[in-house]
MITORDREN-574577 format. One line per field, with one value per residue: residue in one letter; x negated, y, z of N, C-alpha, C in turn. Coordinates in steps of 0.05 Angstrom, whole numbers, always signed. Layout:
BEGIN
type [a/...]
neast [X/...]
nnorth [Y/...]
nup [Z/...]
caeast [X/...]
canorth [Y/...]
caup [Z/...]
ceast [X/...]
cnorth [Y/...]
cup [Z/...]
END
This chain:
BEGIN
type [m/k/p/y/h/v/p/f/h/i/q/i/n/r/s/f/l/r/p/a/i/r/t/l/f/h/i/l/g/r/v/k/v/s/g/r/e/n/i/p/f/g/k/p/y/v/i/a/m/n/h/i/s/i/f/d/p/p/l/v/i/t/f/w/p/e/q/p/e/v/i/g/a/a/d/v/f/e/k/k/g/q/g/a/l/l/s/m/y/g/v/i/p/v/h/r/g/d/y/d/r/i/l/l/e/k/v/l/a/i/l/k/a/g/r/p/l/a/i/a/p/e/g/g/r/s/h/e/p/a/m/r/r/a/m/p/g/i/g/y/i/v/e/h/a/q/v/p/v/v/p/v/g/l/v/g/t/t/d/d/f/w/q/r/a/k/r/g/e/k/p/d/l/e/m/r/i/g/r/p/i/h/f/p/h/m/t/q/k/g/v/g/r/r/k/a/r/q/h/n/a/d/l/v/m/r/y/i/a/g/l/l/p/e/d/y/h/g/v/y/a/g/q/a/i/f/p/a]
neast [+642/+700/+745/+760/+822/+869/+926/+988/+1029/+1006/+982/+1032/+1040/+1002/+999/+1048/+1020/+971/+982/+1013/+993/+953/+986/+1000/+948/+933/+975/+969/+916/+862/+830/+776/+736/+678/+634/+644/+628/+580/+602/+602/+639/+688/+644/+613/+604/+572/+612/+584/+603/+603/+624/+668/+718/+786/+801/+772/+765/+811/+819/+774/+792/+843/+828/+789/+772/+773/+801/+784/+766/+766/+722/+738/+728/+751/+778/+817/+858/+887/+917/+973/+1002/+957/+932/+980/+974/+932/+932/+977/+940/+906/+861/+795/+782/+724/+684/+644/+575/+568/+547/+581/+597/+641/+662/+619/+621/+674/+657/+613/+653/+681/+659/+626/+680/+679/+698/+701/+674/+690/+650/+626/+573/+543/+583/+622/+666/+630/+650/+642/+609/+552/+511/+502/+459/+452/+475/+446/+487/+502/+455/+444/+489/+469/+430/+441/+483/+459/+477/+493/+489/+532/+534/+573/+587/+618/+662/+686/+724/+734/+754/+792/+830/+873/+897/+887/+913/+972/+981/+970/+935/+905/+855/+795/+771/+712/+698/+631/+601/+547/+498/+481/+449/+395/+374/+316/+297/+289/+233/+205/+204/+230/+218/+202/+241/+289/+275/+269/+322/+348/+321/+336/+386/+379/+363/+400/+436/+402/+405/+459/+460/+432/+473/+504/+521/+461/+474/+503/+478/+438/+415/+385/+363/+312/+295/+329/+346/+354/+393/+378]
nnorth [+312/+316/+375/+431/+447/+488/+458/+467/+469/+484/+535/+566/+557/+585/+636/+656/+630/+660/+722/+730/+697/+740/+777/+765/+767/+820/+838/+805/+825/+876/+879/+883/+892/+883/+891/+881/+900/+872/+823/+773/+786/+745/+705/+642/+622/+606/+612/+627/+611/+634/+590/+585/+577/+560/+593/+620/+598/+615/+664/+688/+668/+683/+743/+752/+779/+745/+689/+635/+565/+517/+475/+428/+397/+329/+302/+349/+342/+311/+334/+361/+417/+450/+416/+405/+464/+459/+423/+444/+497/+465/+452/+419/+352/+346/+289/+292/+283/+247/+213/+234/+222/+235/+273/+315/+324/+348/+394/+420/+411/+461/+506/+497/+521/+572/+590/+612/+580/+562/+545/+521/+517/+496/+454/+432/+465/+513/+522/+565/+632/+624/+610/+534/+488/+491/+441/+391/+394/+444/+458/+415/+428/+480/+456/+429/+462/+508/+565/+628/+645/+669/+694/+707/+740/+727/+758/+760/+716/+683/+620/+642/+676/+676/+673/+720/+751/+744/+775/+827/+847/+862/+840/+865/+841/+814/+817/+806/+821/+794/+805/+772/+707/+682/+622/+582/+542/+471/+430/+393/+325/+265/+256/+309/+343/+321/+352/+406/+417/+423/+470/+508/+510/+521/+570/+600/+613/+638/+679/+686/+697/+748/+783/+784/+790/+799/+757/+711/+688/+638/+570/+600/+643/+699/+686/+714/+751/+804/+845/+889]
nup [+1098/+1131/+1116/+1164/+1192/+1225/+1255/+1233/+1283/+1325/+1315/+1311/+1364/+1385/+1378/+1409/+1455/+1473/+1469/+1503/+1554/+1558/+1579/+1627/+1652/+1658/+1683/+1731/+1746/+1740/+1677/+1648/+1585/+1554/+1501/+1452/+1400/+1400/+1372/+1317/+1274/+1225/+1216/+1231/+1293/+1367/+1423/+1481/+1557/+1630/+1669/+1724/+1749/+1734/+1719/+1674/+1612/+1588/+1598/+1558/+1513/+1508/+1511/+1467/+1414/+1370/+1344/+1378/+1377/+1425/+1462/+1516/+1584/+1584/+1626/+1659/+1625/+1646/+1687/+1713/+1675/+1673/+1629/+1588/+1571/+1558/+1516/+1482/+1458/+1429/+1448/+1449/+1469/+1511/+1532/+1580/+1588/+1552/+1484/+1425/+1363/+1327/+1358/+1342/+1289/+1285/+1307/+1284/+1233/+1242/+1254/+1203/+1175/+1187/+1234/+1301/+1363/+1437/+1487/+1551/+1580/+1620/+1626/+1658/+1719/+1765/+1812/+1855/+1838/+1830/+1781/+1758/+1724/+1655/+1613/+1557/+1512/+1487/+1458/+1430/+1389/+1367/+1347/+1302/+1275/+1266/+1277/+1310/+1381/+1424/+1482/+1541/+1597/+1659/+1710/+1771/+1762/+1794/+1839/+1876/+1857/+1843/+1894/+1913/+1872/+1885/+1924/+1917/+1902/+1851/+1832/+1803/+1740/+1692/+1627/+1595/+1536/+1509/+1457/+1395/+1396/+1370/+1339/+1325/+1268/+1292/+1294/+1326/+1345/+1371/+1439/+1448/+1420/+1454/+1503/+1476/+1459/+1516/+1525/+1492/+1513/+1561/+1555/+1533/+1577/+1610/+1580/+1594/+1644/+1641/+1629/+1681/+1757/+1806/+1848/+1822/+1786/+1807/+1796/+1754/+1773/+1779/+1727/+1684/+1627/+1614/+1573/+1521]
caeast [+655/+725/+747/+777/+846/+884/+947/+1009/+1042/+986/+985/+1061/+1032/+977/+1029/+1059/+1003/+950/+998/+1029/+975/+947/+1005/+1000/+933/+940/+997/+958/+890/+844/+815/+746/+717/+661/+609/+660/+607/+563/+613/+594/+660/+677/+624/+617/+583/+580/+619/+584/+613/+590/+643/+666/+749/+801/+807/+746/+770/+842/+816/+764/+810/+861/+818/+767/+786/+787/+820/+769/+773/+753/+717/+746/+730/+785/+796/+825/+872/+902/+920/+1000/+1009/+932/+932/+998/+970/+911/+943/+986/+928/+891/+837/+781/+773/+698/+674/+622/+559/+573/+557/+605/+592/+664/+667/+594/+628/+687/+645/+612/+672/+699/+633/+629/+696/+672/+715/+687/+677/+676/+642/+624/+544/+553/+596/+646/+670/+622/+669/+624/+592/+528/+520/+493/+434/+464/+480/+439/+507/+499/+423/+451/+509/+459/+407/+452/+503/+451/+491/+481/+506/+545/+532/+584/+579/+645/+648/+709/+745/+731/+782/+816/+832/+909/+910/+890/+934/+996/+983/+976/+902/+901/+822/+771/+762/+701/+686/+613/+597/+525/+483/+482/+426/+394/+352/+291/+301/+281/+221/+208/+214/+240/+223/+195/+270/+307/+266/+273/+351/+356/+306/+357/+416/+373/+352/+426/+450/+392/+418/+491/+452/+429/+499/+520/+507/+452/+494/+514/+448/+446/+393/+371/+354/+286/+291/+353/+341/+381/+406/+353]
canorth [+325/+321/+404/+433/+466/+491/+449/+498/+483/+498/+560/+566/+553/+606/+669/+662/+630/+683/+751/+716/+693/+763/+801/+750/+773/+848/+845/+796/+838/+890/+867/+894/+881/+904/+885/+869/+909/+842/+796/+776/+782/+741/+696/+625/+631/+589/+629/+607/+630/+614/+570/+581/+559/+552/+622/+624/+595/+628/+701/+688/+655/+706/+767/+748/+785/+732/+664/+621/+539/+512/+444/+428/+368/+314/+296/+367/+336/+286/+351/+371/+442/+448/+393/+425/+482/+450/+405/+474/+506/+453/+453/+387/+344/+319/+272/+305/+262/+226/+222/+229/+224/+242/+305/+335/+330/+365/+423/+427/+427/+483/+527/+506/+533/+593/+597/+623/+557/+574/+534/+530/+507/+482/+428/+448/+491/+513/+535/+591/+641/+617/+590/+511/+483/+480/+409/+396/+394/+477/+454/+397/+432/+504/+448/+410/+479/+528/+583/+643/+633/+702/+692/+717/+736/+735/+765/+751/+697/+654/+603/+660/+700/+680/+678/+753/+767/+749/+791/+845/+861/+866/+841/+866/+823/+836/+804/+822/+794/+805/+808/+734/+693/+663/+605/+576/+510/+458/+410/+367/+301/+243/+272/+339/+350/+321/+385/+434/+423/+434/+481/+517/+512/+543/+599/+609/+614/+660/+707/+702/+706/+773/+806/+783/+801/+778/+732/+694/+672/+610/+565/+615/+677/+700/+680/+730/+756/+828/+857/+916]
caup [+1132/+1124/+1120/+1196/+1190/+1250/+1248/+1235/+1305/+1339/+1303/+1320/+1401/+1388/+1373/+1436/+1479/+1478/+1485/+1533/+1577/+1569/+1589/+1654/+1667/+1662/+1717/+1771/+1755/+1719/+1661/+1641/+1571/+1541/+1481/+1431/+1375/+1390/+1362/+1287/+1264/+1202/+1213/+1249/+1316/+1389/+1452/+1508/+1578/+1651/+1681/+1750/+1751/+1706/+1704/+1648/+1594/+1586/+1592/+1541/+1491/+1498/+1507/+1447/+1382/+1342/+1351/+1384/+1372/+1449/+1472/+1545/+1592/+1569/+1658/+1652/+1603/+1652/+1709/+1697/+1679/+1656/+1607/+1569/+1570/+1532/+1484/+1465/+1449/+1408/+1456/+1438/+1486/+1507/+1559/+1599/+1591/+1528/+1466/+1416/+1339/+1317/+1365/+1337/+1265/+1287/+1318/+1263/+1213/+1256/+1249/+1176/+1165/+1191/+1263/+1335/+1379/+1454/+1495/+1579/+1579/+1652/+1628/+1686/+1738/+1789/+1835/+1859/+1818/+1829/+1757/+1753/+1705/+1633/+1608/+1534/+1491/+1476/+1452/+1405/+1374/+1356/+1328/+1280/+1257/+1257/+1283/+1334/+1404/+1434/+1513/+1556/+1625/+1662/+1732/+1774/+1766/+1827/+1855/+1903/+1851/+1841/+1917/+1921/+1856/+1896/+1944/+1901/+1899/+1833/+1831/+1779/+1724/+1674/+1606/+1595/+1523/+1502/+1432/+1397/+1399/+1343/+1350/+1293/+1265/+1309/+1283/+1340/+1343/+1387/+1467/+1436/+1406/+1468/+1512/+1457/+1463/+1543/+1536/+1481/+1529/+1585/+1548/+1536/+1615/+1615/+1574/+1606/+1677/+1642/+1635/+1710/+1779/+1815/+1866/+1801/+1767/+1812/+1784/+1736/+1794/+1778/+1703/+1673/+1607/+1608/+1548/+1510]
ceast [+680/+725/+771/+793/+862/+905/+970/+1022/+1029/+973/+997/+1045/+1016/+994/+1036/+1035/+988/+960/+1002/+1010/+961/+957/+1002/+970/+928/+950/+990/+925/+877/+828/+800/+735/+704/+632/+622/+641/+589/+572/+610/+622/+671/+670/+627/+595/+591/+594/+611/+581/+595/+619/+652/+689/+761/+810/+790/+760/+797/+833/+790/+778/+834/+851/+805/+791/+797/+798/+801/+788/+752/+749/+728/+741/+754/+789/+816/+851/+894/+919/+946/+993/+979/+935/+951/+991/+945/+904/+962/+972/+916/+867/+828/+774/+750/+703/+653/+603/+556/+569/+569/+595/+619/+673/+643/+613/+652/+678/+635/+623/+689/+678/+634/+654/+702/+696/+693/+689/+666/+671/+631/+597/+542/+562/+625/+646/+648/+632/+666/+611/+566/+528/+496/+476/+453/+460/+464/+456/+502/+472/+434/+463/+488/+439/+420/+467/+486/+462/+488/+498/+519/+548/+560/+597/+606/+645/+688/+739/+741/+749/+796/+825/+866/+918/+909/+909/+966/+998/+977/+951/+902/+866/+813/+770/+750/+694/+664/+605/+564/+511/+483/+453/+421/+368/+345/+304/+288/+264/+213/+219/+217/+237/+220/+224/+287/+296/+272/+303/+359/+346/+327/+373/+409/+374/+371/+441/+419/+395/+446/+478/+441/+448/+518/+498/+481/+462/+503/+497/+444/+419/+377/+362/+326/+279/+319/+345/+364/+378/+376/+376]
cnorth [+332/+363/+404/+457/+464/+477/+469/+505/+485/+520/+577/+579/+592/+633/+676/+660/+658/+705/+744/+719/+724/+780/+794/+768/+805/+860/+838/+813/+860/+887/+892/+878/+897/+884/+873/+880/+888/+822/+804/+764/+775/+711/+668/+629/+610/+613/+616/+623/+624/+604/+563/+571/+558/+572/+634/+632/+611/+661/+696/+683/+674/+741/+772/+762/+778/+698/+640/+576/+532/+483/+450/+401/+360/+301/+325/+359/+322/+306/+362/+401/+444/+431/+395/+442/+479/+444/+433/+483/+490/+453/+423/+379/+331/+316/+276/+280/+238/+228/+222/+243/+247/+268/+317/+342/+338/+391/+433/+428/+450/+500/+531/+521/+569/+616/+599/+586/+566/+540/+536/+507/+486/+460/+428/+464/+482/+514/+546/+598/+642/+597/+554/+506/+480/+444/+412/+402/+420/+470/+438/+405/+458/+483/+434/+436/+503/+562/+598/+642/+672/+699/+712/+712/+749/+734/+772/+740/+675/+643/+625/+677/+710/+682/+711/+769/+768/+764/+818/+871/+866/+865/+847/+839/+828/+800/+816/+809/+810/+801/+771/+734/+675/+642/+595/+548/+495/+428/+385/+342/+279/+269/+302/+347/+356/+353/+400/+435/+430/+460/+513/+532/+532/+569/+616/+621/+631/+683/+708/+722/+742/+801/+800/+791/+789/+754/+708/+683/+639/+601/+576/+647/+669/+707/+690/+736/+779/+838/+881/+940]
cup [+1125/+1135/+1155/+1188/+1218/+1243/+1252/+1268/+1318/+1330/+1323/+1353/+1406/+1399/+1398/+1459/+1499/+1483/+1505/+1566/+1578/+1581/+1625/+1665/+1679/+1679/+1728/+1766/+1736/+1708/+1653/+1609/+1555/+1524/+1458/+1407/+1374/+1380/+1320/+1270/+1229/+1199/+1236/+1266/+1343/+1416/+1474/+1549/+1611/+1662/+1725/+1764/+1732/+1693/+1673/+1630/+1585/+1580/+1580/+1517/+1489/+1497/+1485/+1425/+1362/+1355/+1358/+1390/+1402/+1454/+1496/+1558/+1600/+1602/+1651/+1643/+1615/+1682/+1691/+1700/+1661/+1631/+1591/+1555/+1544/+1510/+1471/+1446/+1426/+1414/+1450/+1460/+1496/+1535/+1562/+1600/+1565/+1505/+1451/+1391/+1324/+1323/+1353/+1306/+1265/+1295/+1294/+1230/+1219/+1239/+1212/+1156/+1179/+1219/+1281/+1346/+1418/+1475/+1530/+1574/+1607/+1651/+1656/+1699/+1761/+1816/+1862/+1843/+1808/+1801/+1768/+1726/+1675/+1626/+1564/+1504/+1472/+1458/+1424/+1387/+1354/+1334/+1298/+1265/+1259/+1254/+1301/+1353/+1413/+1458/+1522/+1583/+1635/+1697/+1749/+1783/+1780/+1838/+1871/+1880/+1851/+1869/+1927/+1910/+1870/+1919/+1943/+1902/+1873/+1830/+1801/+1763/+1687/+1652/+1595/+1560/+1508/+1471/+1422/+1395/+1381/+1344/+1315/+1290/+1273/+1291/+1298/+1337/+1371/+1420/+1462/+1435/+1426/+1488/+1508/+1459/+1487/+1545/+1520/+1503/+1558/+1580/+1542/+1556/+1617/+1611/+1585/+1634/+1671/+1651/+1661/+1737/+1789/+1825/+1844/+1785/+1780/+1805/+1770/+1750/+1786/+1740/+1681/+1649/+1604/+1572/+1542/+1515]
END
């Protein structure tokens, strides 16, 4: 496996992108971050967030105390503005629903290098607070990387955030960081293994639901795992 290194030009881009976007969020809204003590600093882990709108990834990336690598949907790269920012930060494109061994190897290399990796298990924006069911991708990553998952609940990042901010409302934005989730080594085979991946993906979402208001739980209503 080829060792992972952040290209120098991407490091330069991040050095000004992160503080610039963070400042913009502070201007437009009121940002609250809780649970920083749950982050396993200096170790590899996966950041798993609920995904309502385009505001979620930049909020997590710019307010996260460490500098995470990020997986993003490939089709977003085709959109003007958004695609340019993703490329500047060095977001890794993924084709939803496709098995990509090269992508998996890159993900494993990132984690092996000790870097955090951010992912939205739902596989795309819901455009509403209620969560959709997770795709099994995060279960696949956990199976092969054997690293903990840090659940993150995002509140207030709805599609109307920009319109409300322009009216001077300064909407509340929250990033709630939960305790790391540790998964046992997977021993199942065949269909059992595929079911176990989906089970682990759903488990991550149940922990995320436990960090969110009830109306955000969506398909995980009644299944949330609340912080101890």
